[in-house]
N, C-alpha and C positions, 0 to 999 in steps of 0.2 A: 919330322916325318912321323906319320901315324903308325901306331902299333896294331897288334892283333886285338880281337874283341871277343869276349864271352858275354852272351845275353842270357840271363836266367829269369824266366817268367814264373812267378809264384801265383797260382790261381786264387783270386778272390780275396786278397788281403787289402782291407780298406785303409785309406789314409789315416783315419782316426785310430784304427787298431795299432798301426805302427807308432803313431804319435803319442798315444797314451800308455803303451806297453813296451817302449823301446828297450827297457832293461832286460826283457826276455830274449832279445835278439842280438847277442854280442857281435856276431860276424857282420850282420847288416850295419850295426852301429860303427864297426871299424871302417866300413866303406865310407859312411857319412863323415867320420872324423877326418879322413884324409882326402875326401873328395867333394861331391856335389849332391845336394838333396833337393828334390822337388817335393814340397810339403803336400800339395794337392794336385795330382795329375788327373785331369778330368777324363771321364770314360767316353768311349765312343757312344753314339746313339744308334742303336739301342745298347745298353750296357750289359750285354751278355757275352758268353765265352768266345764264340767264333768271330763275331765282330771285333772283340778286343784283340784277339790274336792277329786278325787281318790288319787292323789299324797299326799295330806294332811293325808288321811286315811291310806296309805300303806307304804310310804317311798321308793317306787321303781319307776323306769322309766316306761313310758307308754308301751313299748314293753314287759315288764314283767307283769305289772298289767292287760294288755289287753284292757285298755280304753285309746285310743289315740285321740279321737274326741268326740264331742257331739253325732255324729252318727258314727257307726263302720260298717264295711263290714261283712256280715254274709254268704257270698258265693253266695247270690242271689240279695241282695239290701243293701243299707245303711239304718240302723235303729238306733233309739235312744239306746245308751248304757244304761244298767241298773245295779243294784247292783250285780246280778248274773254273770255279765260279768267279775267281778274282780276275778283274778286268784290267789290272795295271801291273807293272813289274813289282816283284817282291825283293826284299833285301838280299836273300841268297841269290836270286836271279841277277841282280845288279852286280853282286860280287863276282859271279861267274863271268858276266859280260866284260868285267874289268880285268879278267885274267887272274883273279885271285881264287882261293878255294874256301869252301865252307863245309861244315859238318852240322847236320840237323839231328839232334838227339832227342827224339820224342816231342819236338815242337810241332803242333798241328798247323794245318793249312799251308804247307809247303809242297809244291809239286816235286816229285822225285827227281825229275830231270834238272831241277835248279840247284840241287845239292850234290857235292862230290861224294859225300858220305851221308847216308840216311839210315837212322834207326827209327822205325815207325813208332808213333805214340802207342803206348800199351792199351789205350782205350779205343783204338780203331775197331777192334772186334765188336765192341758194344754198338757202335754206329752201324756196322754191317748187319749184326743180328737184328737191330731195330728195323732197319730198312727192309729186311726180309720177312717181317711179320705179315706183310701183305704182298702186293706186287713189287718186284724189284724196281728201283728208280735209277736215274743216272748217278745219284750219289752212291748207290751200291757198288757199281763198277769202279768208280773213281776211288772210293775209300778202300776197296779191295786192292787196287793198284798200289796204294800207299802201304797198306798193311802187309803186302807180300814182298816188300823190299828187303834185300839181304845185305848187311853191311859189307861183307867181303873178307878176304883172307887177311889183309893188312890189319883190320880191326880185330879179328880173332887172334892173330899172333901178338898184337899189342896187349890184349887182355891177358893172354897166357903168360907173357913176360912179366906182367904186373901181379900175377897171382890172383886174378879175379875172374869170375865167369863172364862169358861173352854172350850168354843168353839170359832172357828173363826167367825169374824163378818159376818152378813148377808148383802150382798151388791149385787145389780143388776150388773151382769157381762156380759151383752149381748153386750156391746160395749167396745172399747179399753180403754176409760176413766174409766169406771166402773171396769174393770179388774185391771187397774193400781191402782186405789184407794183401791181396795180389797187387793192388794199386799202390799201397804204401811201400811194399818191397820194391816194386818196379821204379817208383820215383827215386828211391835211394840208389838203386843200381845204376840208373841213368846218370845220376850225379857222379858216381864213381867213374863211369865211362868218360864223362866230360873231363874230369881231372887227369885221367890217364892220357887221353888224346891231347889235351893242352900241354902236358908235360913232355910229350914225345919229341923226337928230333925232327919229325916231318909234320908238325902240327899245322892245321889249316889256318887261314886268316880270320875266319869267323866261326864260332861255335854257338849254336842256339839250343837251349834246354828249357823244358817246362816242368814244374812241380804241381801236379793237379789235385791231389787228394785234400789239400787245404780247403778247396772249394766244397768238395763233397761232404766233408765232415761238418763244415759250418752249416750246410743246408739242413742236415738231419740232427745235429746236436745243438745248434744255435750259435749266434754271433757272440764271440768272446766266452763261449762255454769253456769248461776246463779242458775238454778234448780239443776244442778249436785252438786254444792257446798252445796245447801240446803239439799239435800237428804243424802249426806255424813255426814252433821252435825246431821241429824236425827239418823243415825247409831251411831254416837258418843254419842248422848243423850241416846240412847237405852242402851249402856254400862253404862252410868251414872246411869240409873235406877237400873240396876243389882247391881252395887257397893253400891248404897244407901240401897238396901234391905239387902245386906250382913252386912253393918255397923249397920243398925238398929237391926239386930239379933245378933250382937256381934260376927260374924263368919268371918269377912273379912280376918283375918290373917290365916284362915284355908284353903284358896283357892289360888292356882296359877291361873293366868289369861293369856291366849294367844289370841291376836287379830291379824288377818292377812287377806289379800285378796287372792283370788285364781288366779288372773292374773291382769295385768294392763289395761290401756285404752289409745288410741291415736286417734286424729282427722284423718279422711280420707276425701279426696276431690272428688274421683271418684270411681265408682264401675264397675268391669268387669262382664259381664253377660255370664256365660258359655253356657246357653241355646241358645245364638245367635252365639257365637264363635265356639262351638263344639256341635252342636245340636245332641241329641240322645245318647250322651255319659253318662255313669253312673258316677255321680259326687256328692260330698258333700262339701259345702262351710263351712269353719271354719275360718271366719274372713278374714285375708289376706292370708290364706292358702287354698289350694284346694286338696281334695282327689279325685283320679280318679281310677275307677276299669275298665280297658280296657278289651275288649273281647280277644284280642290277641296282639302280638308284633307289628303287622302292624297298628292297631288302636292306640296303644300307640305312635308310631312314628308319626302318623298323628296328634294326639293331641298335642304332644310336639312341632311340627312344627307350628301349628296354634296358640298355646298360645304364642310362641316366638315372633310372630308378634306384640304382645302387651306388650312385656317386661317381660313376665311371665317365670320364670326359674324352671327347675326341682330341687328338693331338696332331699338329701339322705333320704330314707324311714326307717331309723333306729328306728324311733318311732313305727313302725308297728311290731307286734309280728313276729318272724322269720318265722313261718309257713305260714304267710299271705303275705310276702313281694313280692312274685311273682304275687300277685293279686291286690295290691293297690300301686299306685304311689302318690307321694306328689309333689305339685308345690307351689311356692310362688309368690305373686303379686309384682310389682315394688313399690317403696316408695309412700305413700299417696294413695294407691289403696287397695280396698278390693274386695272380690267376693260375689255376691248376686244372688240368683235365685228367690227371692220373689217379685221382681218388676214386677207388672202385665203388660202384653201387651208390654214388651220390644222388640223393633225391632232393636236397635242399640247395638253394642258390649260394648260400654262405656256409662254409664248412671249415673245421680246423685245418690248418695247412699241414700238408705232408712235409714240405720244406719250411722249417720254422725260421730260417734266415735265407734271404735271397737278394737279388740284384736286378738290374734292368728296370729300375723304378722310374718315376717321372724324370725325364731327361733334365739334368742340372741338379738333381737331388744330391746333397753332399755325401750321403751314405755310399753312393756309387763311386765317389772319388777314390783314387788309389795312390799308392806310394811309389816313388822311383828314386834310386840311388845310383850314383856313378862314381867310379874311382879308377885311377890308373895313370900312366905317364902322360897321357894327353888330355886329362880331365882337370879343369880349373877347380880350385877350392872355393866353396861358397854354396849358394843355393838360391832358390826363388820360392815365393809362397804358392805359386800355381803355374801350370802350363796346360796347353791344349793337347788332346790326344794325338793330333796330326803332327805335332812337333817331335814325337819320339823317333820316328824313322829317319828324318834328316839328321838328328843328333847322332844316331847310331852310324849312319852313313859317314858323317864327318869323322867319327872316331876311327873308322877303318880306312879313311883316306879316299872315300868316294865323293864325287861332286854332289852338291846339294841344290844347285840352281834350278833343277826341274821339279823340285817338291813345291807344293803350293804354299807352305809355311816355312819360316826360318827355323833352324835348330834351336833348342833350348839354350845351348851354348855352342861355341865353335871350338873344335879340338885345337889344342895348343901345339 
């Protein structure tokens, strides 16, 4: 009989980061030692954050889920993708339909109605603020619906009994340093909440958590920088706190644990600025990939020609839903380059990158590969050298006792 499941997503930890620095992550290693490791879990196409989360939740490719970028084309503009853009059932939704219960603690891209307990991601406020810089978009109202979820009295009482706060920390977020500090504290707080919920007498069947600042710090301090190693170690310690609470409550053997990242990370040396190369064109930067919504075939031909001067190549737009492929084109940067539009007052087409490490590079690029570990009473011992992104969700479904026959791909392994 399948047991309960905790899924912890650690944002942006590459397969090679874990493979070469495993000694820094004793709690992740402990899962590997008693469980199952995927050495190279391939990223979704495109390999950025919201497609990565959506893939974990759905087990389908981006053209089917509808979430192919952090921003997607709505026919008028590129706007942030939101949970209502997902066109297929999610794992929490499947859990609910099966009569089981789930808690979503900061994991993005889940509809509030699909979870029995939801603590919104701490970063939803950033999305709402960004979408309000101009005219509000559909993403604004949807992310507001997520951001305003209140966990409820049971959660508050549970935290009080455990002696921990039930609200995120109060931190001045008027500058970048304050926002980063708030994120680090919030990630750790949410890990505390997961441990308390999982150790409770009325624990749900599925708990999903994400640890986000690992990605942010890599972007701005570099792949495998001292700070990047440190923050990845903090994510490992967060898992250690969860495991310690399970052991103290005597319920560790009741839980399967899955830890994985949503995409990898790689150093970049230079950034291409579309606003200088193709001014006035509707674009969305996704790391080393660029989405373009041309007005017509002539503009697309002009864009293709101008980008080619900088080694940028068109890429098949199979990741775009079929009904949108005539509206959105995909391009990829040359090696060691990314796309950025956030560099203020850029007048040159090639500029130093603001994000010196990134992801969403050429699909199939090994730097975008991520790690995945599984352990628990229903997890076999062993491992595989690689797995597809779409195999994650059916594996998680198998671990929680849900049917897997309606997923397009088989699980990485079947729960024992």
